[in-house]
C-alpha positions as CSV (number, residue, x, y, z in Angstrom):
1,M,61.7,49.0,20.0
2,G,62.3,47.7,16.5
3,N,65.8,46.4,17.2
4,F,64.9,44.9,20.8
5,M,62.7,42.8,18.6
6,S,64.8,41.6,16.2
7,E,67.4,40.8,18.8
8,Q,66.1,38.8,20.6
9,K,62.7,37.0,18.6
10,P,64.6,36.6,15.5
11,G,61.6,34.2,14.4
12,V,58.4,34.8,15.9
13,I,57.1,36.9,13.1
14,G,58.4,35.4,10.2
15,S,57.2,31.6,12.1
16,F,54.0,33.8,12.3
17,F,53.1,34.7,9.6
18,R,54.2,31.0,7.4
19,F,52.0,29.7,9.8
20,I,49.2,32.1,8.7
21,Y,49.7,31.3,5.0
22,Q,50.2,27.7,5.1
23,A,46.6,27.4,6.5
24,F,45.1,29.8,4.0
25,R,47.0,27.5,1.2
26,F,45.3,24.6,3.0
27,V,41.8,26.2,3.6
28,R,42.1,26.6,-0.1
29,N,43.2,24.1,-1.4
30,T,40.7,22.3,0.6
31,V,37.2,24.3,-0.5
32,L,38.9,24.2,-4.2
33,N,39.3,20.4,-4.4
34,L,35.8,20.1,-2.6
35,L,34.0,22.6,-5.0
36,F,35.8,20.6,-8.1
37,L,34.6,17.3,-6.4
38,I,31.1,18.1,-6.4
39,L,31.0,20.2,-9.9
40,L,32.6,16.6,-11.1
41,T,29.9,14.5,-9.6
42,I,27.0,17.1,-10.8
43,F,28.7,16.1,-14.2
44,V,28.5,12.6,-14.0
45,V,25.0,12.9,-12.0
46,A,23.5,15.0,-15.1
47,I,24.7,13.1,-17.5
48,M,23.1,9.8,-16.4
49,Q,20.3,11.7,-16.0
50,E,20.3,13.2,-19.4
51,E,16.8,13.8,-20.8
52,D,15.2,11.9,-23.8
53,Q,16.1,13.3,-27.0
54,V,13.5,15.3,-28.7
55,T,10.8,13.9,-30.5
56,V,9.0,14.6,-33.3
57,T,5.3,13.4,-34.6
58,D,4.5,11.8,-37.5
59,K,2.8,14.8,-39.2
60,A,4.2,18.7,-36.9
61,A,5.3,22.2,-37.7
62,L,8.9,23.0,-37.8
63,V,8.7,26.5,-36.1
64,L,11.8,28.7,-37.1
65,N,11.9,31.2,-33.8
66,I,15.1,32.4,-34.5
67,D,16.1,34.6,-31.2
68,G,19.1,37.1,-31.3
69,A,21.4,38.6,-34.6
70,L,21.9,36.4,-37.6
71,V,25.9,35.8,-38.0
72,E,28.1,33.8,-39.5
73,E,30.6,33.4,-36.5
74,K,28.9,33.5,-33.4
75,T,31.1,35.9,-30.4
76,W,33.0,34.5,-27.7
77,V,31.2,34.5,-24.5
78,D,33.0,32.8,-21.1
79,P,31.6,28.9,-21.5
80,L,30.8,29.7,-17.4
81,S,28.4,32.3,-18.4
82,K,27.5,30.5,-21.6
83,A,26.3,27.7,-19.4
84,I,24.4,29.3,-16.7
85,N,22.6,31.0,-19.4
86,Q,21.5,27.6,-21.2
87,G,21.1,25.6,-17.9
88,T,18.8,28.3,-15.9
89,G,17.2,29.6,-19.1
90,S,18.7,32.9,-18.6
91,A,18.6,35.7,-21.9
92,E,22.1,36.3,-23.0
93,E,22.9,40.3,-23.3
94,N,23.1,40.2,-27.3
95,P,22.0,36.5,-28.8
96,E,23.3,35.2,-31.6
97,V,22.7,32.7,-34.4
98,L,24.2,31.2,-36.7
99,V,23.3,31.6,-40.6
100,R,25.0,28.0,-41.3
101,D,22.7,26.4,-38.2
102,V,19.1,28.1,-40.1
103,V,20.2,27.0,-43.4
104,K,21.2,23.3,-41.8
105,V,17.7,22.8,-40.4
106,V,15.5,24.1,-42.5
107,R,17.6,22.3,-45.4
108,E,16.9,19.0,-43.3
109,A,13.3,19.8,-43.0
110,T,12.7,20.1,-46.1
111,K,14.0,16.3,-46.6
112,D,11.7,15.2,-43.7
113,S,8.7,13.6,-44.3
114,R,7.4,14.5,-41.0
115,I,7.7,18.1,-41.1
116,Q,4.6,18.8,-42.7
117,A,4.7,23.3,-42.9
118,M,6.5,26.0,-41.4
119,V,5.9,29.1,-39.1
120,L,8.1,31.9,-39.6
121,R,7.8,33.1,-35.5
122,L,10.4,36.2,-36.3
123,D,9.8,38.8,-33.6
124,E,13.1,37.7,-31.0
125,M,15.3,38.2,-34.7
126,S,17.0,41.2,-33.6
127,S,18.8,42.1,-36.7
128,G,20.3,40.0,-40.3
129,S,22.0,41.6,-43.1
130,M,20.4,41.1,-46.3
131,D,22.8,38.6,-47.6
132,K,22.1,36.2,-44.8
133,L,18.5,36.8,-45.1
134,Q,19.1,36.0,-48.6
135,A,20.3,33.1,-48.0
136,I,17.9,31.4,-45.8
137,G,15.3,32.4,-48.2
138,V,16.8,30.2,-50.7
139,E,15.9,27.5,-48.3
140,L,13.2,28.6,-47.8
141,E,12.3,28.5,-51.7
142,K,13.1,25.0,-51.6
143,F,11.1,23.7,-48.7
144,K,8.2,25.4,-50.8
145,A,8.9,23.8,-53.8
146,A,9.1,20.6,-51.6
147,G,4.7,21.3,-51.6
148,K,4.9,22.6,-48.1
149,K,3.7,25.8,-47.4
150,I,5.0,29.0,-45.0
151,Y,3.0,30.5,-42.5
152,A,4.3,33.4,-40.9
153,T,3.1,35.6,-37.7
154,G,4.3,38.4,-35.6
155,S,3.0,40.8,-33.3
156,Y,5.9,43.7,-35.1
157,Y,7.6,43.1,-38.1
158,T,11.2,45.5,-38.6
159,Q,12.9,45.9,-41.8
160,G,14.7,42.8,-41.3
161,Q,11.7,40.5,-40.1
162,Y,9.6,41.3,-42.7
163,F,12.0,40.5,-45.4
164,L,12.2,36.7,-44.3
165,A,8.6,37.2,-43.6
166,S,7.7,37.9,-47.4
167,Y,9.5,34.5,-48.6
168,A,6.4,32.7,-46.9
169,D,2.8,31.6,-47.8
170,S,1.3,33.5,-45.6
171,I,1.8,36.8,-43.3
172,N,-0.7,36.7,-40.0
173,L,0.2,39.9,-37.9
174,Q,-1.5,40.1,-34.7
175,P,-4.8,42.6,-34.2
176,M,-2.7,45.9,-32.7
177,G,0.7,45.1,-34.6
178,T,3.0,46.9,-37.1
179,V,4.4,46.7,-40.3
180,M,7.6,49.5,-40.1
181,L,9.9,49.8,-43.2
182,E,12.2,52.3,-43.0
183,G,14.5,52.7,-45.9
184,Y,18.2,52.0,-44.9
185,G,20.3,54.8,-43.4
186,T,23.5,55.3,-41.6
187,Y,23.9,57.8,-38.9
188,P,27.2,58.3,-36.9
189,M,27.3,60.1,-34.0
190,Y,29.7,63.4,-34.1
191,Y,32.1,65.0,-31.4
192,K,33.8,67.6,-32.7
193,A,32.1,70.0,-30.9
194,A,32.2,68.0,-26.9
195,L,35.7,67.4,-28.3
196,E,36.3,71.6,-28.2
197,K,33.9,71.4,-25.2
198,L,36.4,69.5,-23.1
199,Q,39.8,71.0,-24.8
200,I,41.0,68.2,-26.1
201,S,42.9,68.9,-29.8
202,T,41.7,66.1,-32.3
203,H,44.7,65.6,-35.6
204,V,43.8,63.5,-38.8
205,F,45.8,61.8,-40.8
206,K,44.3,60.3,-44.2
207,V,44.3,59.3,-47.5
208,G,41.0,59.6,-49.8
209,T,38.6,61.8,-50.7
210,Y,36.2,59.8,-49.4
211,K,37.2,58.5,-46.4
212,S,34.7,59.3,-44.2
213,A,35.9,57.4,-41.1
214,V,37.6,60.2,-38.8
215,E,34.7,62.4,-39.5
216,P,32.7,62.2,-36.5
217,F,35.5,63.5,-34.8
218,T,36.2,66.8,-36.9
219,R,32.5,67.2,-37.5
220,N,29.6,68.2,-36.4
221,D,28.0,66.5,-39.5
222,M,28.6,64.4,-42.5
223,S,30.1,65.9,-45.2
224,P,28.6,66.6,-48.5
225,E,31.0,63.8,-50.4
226,A,30.5,60.9,-47.7
227,K,26.9,61.7,-48.0
228,E,27.3,61.4,-51.5
229,A,28.8,58.1,-51.9
230,N,27.1,56.6,-48.9
231,K,22.9,57.6,-50.4
232,A,24.7,55.8,-53.6
233,W,25.1,52.8,-52.2
234,L,22.2,52.7,-49.6
235,D,19.7,53.7,-52.4
236,E,20.8,50.7,-54.3
237,L,20.3,48.3,-51.3
238,W,16.7,49.6,-50.6
239,G,16.4,48.9,-54.2
240,T,17.3,45.5,-54.6
241,Y,15.1,45.1,-50.7
242,K,11.5,46.8,-52.5
243,Q,12.0,44.9,-55.6
244,Q,12.8,41.0,-54.4
245,V,10.3,41.8,-51.9
246,A,7.2,43.1,-54.4
247,A,8.1,40.1,-56.6
248,R,7.1,38.2,-54.0
249,R,4.3,40.0,-52.9
250,G,3.0,40.7,-55.5
251,F,2.3,43.7,-55.8
252,D,4.2,47.0,-57.3
253,V,7.3,48.5,-56.0
254,N,5.8,52.4,-56.1
255,N,3.6,49.8,-52.5
256,F,6.5,51.2,-50.3
257,D,5.6,55.0,-48.5
258,E,9.2,56.7,-48.2
259,T,7.1,60.1,-47.2
260,Y,5.6,61.1,-44.1
261,A,2.9,62.7,-46.5
262,S,2.3,59.1,-47.7
263,L,2.6,57.3,-45.1
264,L,0.2,59.7,-43.4
265,A,-2.5,59.6,-45.4
266,R,-2.7,55.6,-45.9
267,L,-2.9,55.6,-42.3
268,K,-5.1,58.1,-42.0
269,A,-7.9,56.2,-44.3
270,A,-7.3,53.6,-41.9
271,D,-8.6,55.0,-39.1
272,G,-5.3,55.2,-37.3
273,D,-4.9,51.7,-36.9
274,M,-1.9,49.9,-38.1
275,T,-2.9,46.8,-38.3
276,K,-5.8,47.9,-41.1
277,Y,-2.9,50.0,-42.8
278,A,-0.9,47.4,-43.5
279,L,-3.9,44.1,-44.7
280,D,-5.4,47.4,-46.6
281,A,-1.2,47.8,-48.3
282,K,-1.2,43.9,-48.9
283,L,2.1,44.0,-46.5
284,V,-0.2,41.0,-44.9
285,D,-2.7,38.6,-45.9
286,T,-4.4,37.7,-41.9
287,S,-4.9,39.8,-38.4
288,K,-5.7,36.3,-36.4
289,T,-5.1,36.1,-32.8
290,R,-2.4,33.5,-31.2
291,Q,-5.9,31.2,-30.1
292,E,-6.8,31.6,-34.1
293,F,-3.4,30.8,-35.5
294,R,-3.1,28.0,-33.8
295,K,-6.2,26.5,-34.2
296,D,-5.4,26.8,-38.1
297,L,-2.5,25.5,-37.4
298,I,-3.9,22.7,-35.9
299,E,-6.6,21.9,-38.8
300,I,-3.1,21.6,-41.0
301,V,-0.7,19.2,-38.9
302,G,-2.5,18.0,-36.3
303,E,-3.1,19.0,-32.6
304,D,-0.6,17.9,-29.4
305,K,-2.8,18.0,-26.4
306,E,-0.6,17.7,-23.8
307,N,0.5,21.2,-24.9
308,H,-2.9,22.3,-26.1
309,T,-0.9,23.7,-29.1
310,F,-0.2,22.1,-32.8
311,N,2.0,19.4,-33.0
312,Q,5.3,21.2,-33.6
313,V,9.3,21.7,-33.0
314,N,11.2,24.2,-32.4
315,F,14.3,25.3,-34.1
316,D,16.3,24.8,-31.2
317,D,15.4,21.6,-30.5
318,Y,15.6,20.3,-34.6
319,L,18.6,21.8,-34.4
320,S,19.8,19.5,-31.9
321,L,18.6,16.3,-33.9
322,V,19.9,17.0,-37.0
323,Q,23.6,18.7,-36.2
324,P,25.4,15.8,-33.6
325,K,26.7,18.1,-30.3
326,H,30.1,17.3,-31.2
327,A,30.7,16.7,-34.7
328,M,33.3,14.0,-36.2
329,V,35.8,15.0,-38.2
330,N,35.8,12.3,-40.8
331,P,40.4,11.8,-41.2
332,L,40.1,10.0,-44.8
333,T,38.1,12.2,-46.8
334,D,39.5,16.0,-48.5
335,K,38.0,18.7,-47.3
336,V,37.2,22.6,-48.2
337,A,38.0,24.7,-45.2
338,I,36.1,27.4,-43.9
339,V,37.7,30.4,-42.4
340,V,35.7,33.4,-40.7
341,A,36.7,36.7,-40.2
342,R,34.2,38.3,-38.1
343,G,34.6,42.0,-37.0
344,S,37.1,44.4,-36.1
345,I,40.3,43.8,-37.3
346,I,43.5,44.1,-35.1
347,D,46.4,43.3,-34.1
348,G,48.0,40.0,-31.9
349,K,44.8,37.2,-30.9
350,A,41.5,38.0,-30.3
351,K,38.6,35.8,-29.6
352,A,35.7,34.7,-32.0
353,G,33.8,37.9,-33.1
354,T,36.4,40.1,-33.5
355,I,39.4,39.3,-36.1
356,G,43.0,38.4,-34.6
357,G,45.8,39.5,-36.9
358,D,47.7,36.0,-35.4
359,S,44.9,34.0,-34.4
360,T,42.9,34.1,-37.5
361,S,46.1,33.4,-39.3
362,D,47.2,30.7,-37.0
363,L,43.5,29.3,-38.7
364,L,44.9,30.0,-41.9
365,R,47.8,28.0,-40.7
366,R,46.3,24.9,-39.5
367,A,44.5,25.0,-42.8
368,R,47.7,25.5,-44.5
369,E,49.6,22.5,-42.2
370,D,46.8,19.5,-43.2
371,D,46.9,17.5,-45.6
372,K,43.0,16.6,-45.9
373,V,42.2,20.8,-46.7
374,K,42.4,21.3,-50.2
375,A,41.3,24.8,-50.7
376,V,39.9,27.1,-48.5
377,V,36.8,30.0,-48.3
378,L,37.5,32.8,-46.4
379,R,34.4,33.9,-45.5
380,I,34.5,37.6,-44.6
381,D,32.1,40.1,-42.6
382,S,34.0,42.9,-41.4
383,G,34.6,46.5,-41.8
384,G,38.2,46.2,-40.9
385,G,40.5,47.3,-39.0
386,S,44.1,47.6,-38.1
387,A,46.4,47.7,-41.5
388,F,49.3,46.1,-39.7
389,A,46.9,43.3,-38.6
390,S,44.9,42.8,-42.1
391,E,48.3,42.8,-43.9
392,V,49.5,39.7,-41.1
393,I,46.2,38.1,-42.2
394,A,46.9,38.4,-45.8
395,E,51.1,36.9,-45.9
396,E,49.0,33.6,-44.3
397,I,47.0,33.6,-47.6
398,R,49.5,34.3,-49.9
399,A,51.1,31.4,-48.2
400,L,48.3,28.5,-48.9
401,K,48.6,29.4,-52.5
402,A,52.4,29.1,-53.0
403,A,51.2,25.6,-50.5
404,G,49.1,24.3,-54.3
405,K,45.7,25.3,-51.9
406,P,43.6,27.3,-53.9
407,V,41.8,30.3,-51.7
408,V,38.2,32.1,-52.2
409,A,37.3,34.9,-50.9
410,S,33.1,34.9,-49.8
411,M,31.8,38.4,-48.5
412,G,28.8,38.7,-46.8
413,A,27.8,41.4,-45.7
414,V,30.8,44.3,-45.2
415,A,34.2,43.5,-46.9
416,A,35.2,46.6,-46.8
417,S,38.6,49.1,-45.8
418,G,41.2,46.3,-44.0
419,G,38.0,43.5,-45.1
420,Y,39.2,44.1,-48.4
421,W,42.6,44.0,-48.0
422,I,42.4,40.3,-47.0
423,A,39.7,39.6,-49.5
424,A,41.5,40.6,-52.3
425,P,45.1,38.4,-53.2
426,A,42.7,35.5,-53.0
427,D,42.4,33.3,-56.1
428,E,38.9,34.7,-56.8
429,I,36.5,36.5,-55.0
430,Y,32.5,36.1,-54.6
431,A,30.7,39.1,-53.2
432,A,26.6,39.1,-52.8
433,P,24.8,42.2,-55.0
434,T,23.8,43.8,-51.5
435,T,27.4,43.3,-50.0
436,I,29.5,46.3,-48.7
437,T,32.7,46.9,-50.0
438,G,35.5,48.6,-51.0
439,S,36.8,51.3,-49.0
440,I,40.1,51.4,-50.0
441,G,42.1,54.2,-48.3
442,I,43.9,54.2,-44.5
443,F,44.0,57.0,-41.5
444,A,45.3,57.4,-38.3
445,L,43.7,59.3,-36.1
446,L,45.1,61.1,-32.3
447,H,43.9,63.2,-29.7
448,T,45.7,65.5,-27.8
449,A,45.0,67.6,-24.6
450,E,47.6,70.1,-24.0
451,N,44.9,72.6,-23.3
452,V,43.1,70.4,-20.0
453,M,46.3,70.1,-18.9
454,S,47.5,74.1,-18.9
455,T,43.2,74.3,-17.5
456,I,43.9,72.6,-14.3
457,G,47.4,73.8,-14.0
458,V,49.6,70.3,-14.5
459,N,52.6,70.6,-17.1
460,V,55.0,67.8,-18.3
461,D,58.2,68.2,-18.9
462,G,61.8,66.8,-18.9
463,V,64.5,66.2,-21.3
464,G,65.6,63.6,-24.2
465,T,68.9,62.7,-26.2
466,T,66.9,64.2,-29.3
467,E,64.1,65.6,-30.4
468,L,62.1,62.4,-31.0
469,S,62.5,61.5,-27.3
470,G,59.2,60.4,-25.5
471,L,57.7,60.3,-29.3
472,S,56.1,56.5,-28.5
473,S,55.4,56.6,-24.8
474,G,53.1,59.4,-25.6
475,V,54.6,63.0,-24.4
476,P,52.4,64.7,-27.9
477,L,49.3,63.3,-25.9
478,F,49.8,66.4,-23.1
479,K,52.2,68.6,-24.3
480,G,50.7,68.3,-28.2
481,L,51.9,67.4,-31.4
482,R,54.8,69.4,-33.2
483,P,54.4,70.2,-37.0
484,E,57.4,68.1,-37.8
485,A,55.5,64.9,-36.1
486,A,52.4,65.7,-37.9
487,E,54.8,65.6,-41.1
488,L,55.6,62.3,-40.2
489,L,52.6,61.2,-39.1
490,Q,50.5,62.0,-42.8
491,S,54.0,60.9,-44.9
492,S,53.2,57.3,-43.1
493,I,49.8,57.2,-44.1
494,N,50.7,58.6,-47.5
495,H,52.7,55.4,-47.6
496,G,50.2,53.6,-46.1
497,Y,47.9,54.2,-48.8
498,D,50.0,53.7,-51.8
499,Q,51.2,50.0,-50.1
500,F,47.4,49.3,-50.1
501,L,46.4,50.7,-53.8
502,T,49.4,48.2,-54.5
503,H,48.3,45.6,-52.8
504,V,44.9,45.7,-54.6
505,A,46.6,46.8,-58.3
506,T,48.4,43.7,-57.5
507,N,46.5,40.9,-56.8
508,R,43.5,42.1,-58.6
509,K,46.0,42.7,-61.7
510,M,45.0,46.1,-62.0
511,D,46.5,49.3,-63.1
512,K,47.5,51.2,-60.2
513,A,46.0,54.2,-61.2
514,A,42.9,52.5,-62.3
515,V,42.8,51.6,-58.1
516,D,42.9,54.6,-57.1
517,K,40.5,56.1,-58.8
518,I,37.6,53.4,-57.5
519,A,39.6,53.6,-54.6
520,Q,40.2,57.6,-51.7
521,G,38.2,55.9,-49.4
522,R,34.8,54.9,-51.2
523,V,32.2,52.4,-50.6
524,W,30.9,50.4,-53.6
525,T,28.1,47.6,-53.3
526,G,29.4,44.3,-54.3
527,K,27.1,44.6,-57.9
528,K,29.2,47.8,-58.7
529,A,32.4,46.1,-57.5
530,L,32.2,43.6,-60.1
531,E,31.2,46.0,-62.6
532,L,34.5,47.6,-61.3
533,G,36.6,44.4,-60.8
534,L,37.1,44.3,-57.6
535,V,35.3,41.8,-57.2
536,D,34.9,38.8,-60.1
537,K,31.0,37.3,-59.4
538,L,27.9,37.7,-57.5
539,G,27.6,34.5,-55.4
540,T,25.9,33.2,-52.6
541,F,28.4,31.0,-49.4
542,E,27.6,28.0,-51.2
543,D,29.0,29.1,-54.0
544,A,32.0,30.4,-53.1
545,I,32.5,26.9,-51.4
546,A,31.5,25.2,-54.8
547,A,34.0,27.5,-56.6
548,A,37.1,26.6,-54.0
549,A,36.3,22.6,-54.7
550,E,36.4,23.1,-58.5
551,K,39.7,25.1,-58.1
552,A,40.5,21.9,-56.3
553,S,40.0,19.7,-58.4
554,L,37.3,17.6,-56.4
555,K,34.8,15.8,-56.5
556,Q,33.8,14.2,-53.4
557,Y,34.9,16.4,-50.4
558,D,33.7,17.5,-47.0
559,V,33.5,20.6,-46.0
560,Q,35.1,21.8,-42.5
561,V,34.8,24.9,-40.2
562,I,38.4,25.2,-38.2
563,E,37.9,27.9,-35.6
564,Q,39.2,28.1,-32.1
565,E,39.2,25.5,-30.1
566,L,38.5,25.7,-26.6
567,S,41.4,25.7,-23.7
568,E,41.4,22.8,-21.6
569,E,40.5,24.6,-18.8
570,E,37.3,26.4,-20.2
571,Q,36.7,23.2,-21.8
572,L,36.2,21.6,-18.3
573,M,34.2,24.8,-16.7
574,Q,32.0,24.5,-19.8
575,N,31.1,20.8,-19.2
576,L,31.2,21.3,-15.4
577,F,28.7,24.4,-15.4
578,G,26.8,23.0,-17.8
579,A,25.7,20.4,-16.3
580,A,24.8,21.5,-12.8
581,A,23.3,24.3,-15.1
582,N,20.9,21.6,-17.1
583,A,20.6,19.8,-13.9
584,G,19.1,22.5,-12.6
585,L,21.4,22.8,-9.6
586,L,23.1,26.4,-10.3
587,P,20.7,29.1,-8.6
588,Q,18.7,31.8,-10.9
589,S,20.6,34.4,-8.9
590,L,23.9,33.7,-10.6
591,T,22.5,35.1,-14.2
592,E,20.6,38.3,-13.0
593,Q,22.8,40.8,-15.1
594,S,23.7,44.5,-13.2
595,P,21.1,47.1,-13.7
596,L,24.1,49.3,-13.9
597,K,25.8,47.3,-16.9
598,K,22.7,47.4,-18.7
599,L,22.9,51.3,-18.0
600,F,26.0,52.0,-19.8
601,A,25.9,49.1,-22.5
602,A,24.2,51.5,-25.7
603,A,27.5,53.8,-24.8
604,E,29.8,50.9,-24.5
605,Q,29.0,50.1,-27.8
606,Q,29.5,53.0,-29.3
607,F,33.1,52.8,-28.7
608,A,33.6,49.7,-28.6
609,V,35.0,49.1,-31.9
610,L,37.9,52.2,-31.3
611,S,38.4,50.9,-28.1
612,K,39.9,48.1,-29.7
613,F,42.2,49.6,-32.0
614,N,45.7,48.3,-31.4
615,D,47.4,48.9,-35.0
616,P,51.6,49.1,-33.6
617,N,51.9,52.1,-36.3
618,G,48.5,53.9,-35.4
619,V,47.6,53.2,-38.9
620,Y,43.8,51.8,-39.8
621,A,41.8,51.5,-42.5
622,F,38.3,51.0,-41.6
623,C,34.4,51.8,-42.9
624,F,32.6,53.4,-39.8
625,S,29.8,54.5,-42.0
626,C,29.2,50.5,-43.1
627,T,26.8,50.4,-40.3
628,I,23.4,50.2,-41.5
629,E,19.9,51.5,-39.9
């Protein structure tokens, strides 16, 4: 029958499907064109109906309501999702706030005669390392020095929130509120027993007595060496926290409860009332309801009768006033360029929030090729990652220096392992006293499932032209790792560690044996790193910028952040959907988050770092324990 049909009707079937395909294309193109025209119309209408600009009364308070995690660089978010969230007022899954935006807002408010006071409302601030909080704190001190008062209020103060609140002239805790200061800790999850139950074999190749990045897969607990090293820098961080908070609050460092017995005794004295405990311990000054606090502020800055509250402008609104939406770069002035390296380091290109060897190098190359850029500050907030990608970035830093453009590395919360690798070539390294750095060591990690395969009755077999055949295609994953292959990998790791030592010794002008002594994968604070010669100076991000300008002999200059740009398609989507969202023309249902996605979010985060690892040689310089809680 097949032959009969093909002989009698040779073109009927083909013509039919061509017709269907062409009809489909016509309908698809028509619908897409109509959608584009609708969105374009909405975009134009939204611009024409743009809301009035934010206004500030002659006497008002700036409400510093930080919503999210304080970061050096925001993690890339799909423009469509971002525009929809902004337009419909839906909460982001993991909101982030740029530290430099907060600094700018406080700095401008200090000079603004209309801003008479500030309210720190920090309930939604999810996290912020001490160096970031201190950078904001510097500006808060200047605000107070200008004769303006700061009032903090909240229902619950986490440790980070309280550190920032301690800069206030007065701290209010709402009735039934809590202040919980726990100290610092690092508590990784350990999977050895789980892997054994799954019959998965773990093969570890590392160098460094203290290189504990692989311990979660080889142990069920933290090794004594890791505990020793981690306890040292954690104690230093906690000591700094206590000293600075105690000095600002005017009480002794022994006022902090560090044992259950101490906390329980003081809580019993307060009849189990956490609010009274905070008042008795002088952690807070008052305990007023929101209405009472609002009345106090009305007496200070006046009343907004329309909204029944005190005259105020919040963080986002004030930022929109002091920072143009689309910053214009002056083509005539000399520049100190800022390149932010935040997140895990991976090979290739990556969006903001992750450091891609190629994409970060591209940013540095743009600075090198821009004649107006005279110096570069590399702001690092990274626990490391791919050793190969780290070296790709280091190569571009050396190229910048060869082009006569000084490079200053500025360490944020963390600049360890690969994060230190990319800092080492800089002309000068600045760190905060609380920066976590060092962790000079590398590792490779490989899991094989030969025992699983035999259990389920599946085998892998074949032939190859050499003993090495199948090594790179994953055959060892199923057949197990031969001793010779393990020796090969360990030899490569030994060489990689030697490269790391040479890299640091050469760039830091140190003796290689001396570097090895302080390396071994051990983590140090910025303060200790200065003593060891791993960094040059302790200072802020601003100090690093000033140092870069000085090295380039710049008296007058602009600071320019060089960052990844949206593609034309991404920019179009953001503009169109952002306008539609702002005009209230997108349904709320588009922004609802999947409950299933929320359910797996916590588990997904645990493996997010490992899932990004893509070093072509499988060699990593990463610090898992550099995350504190």
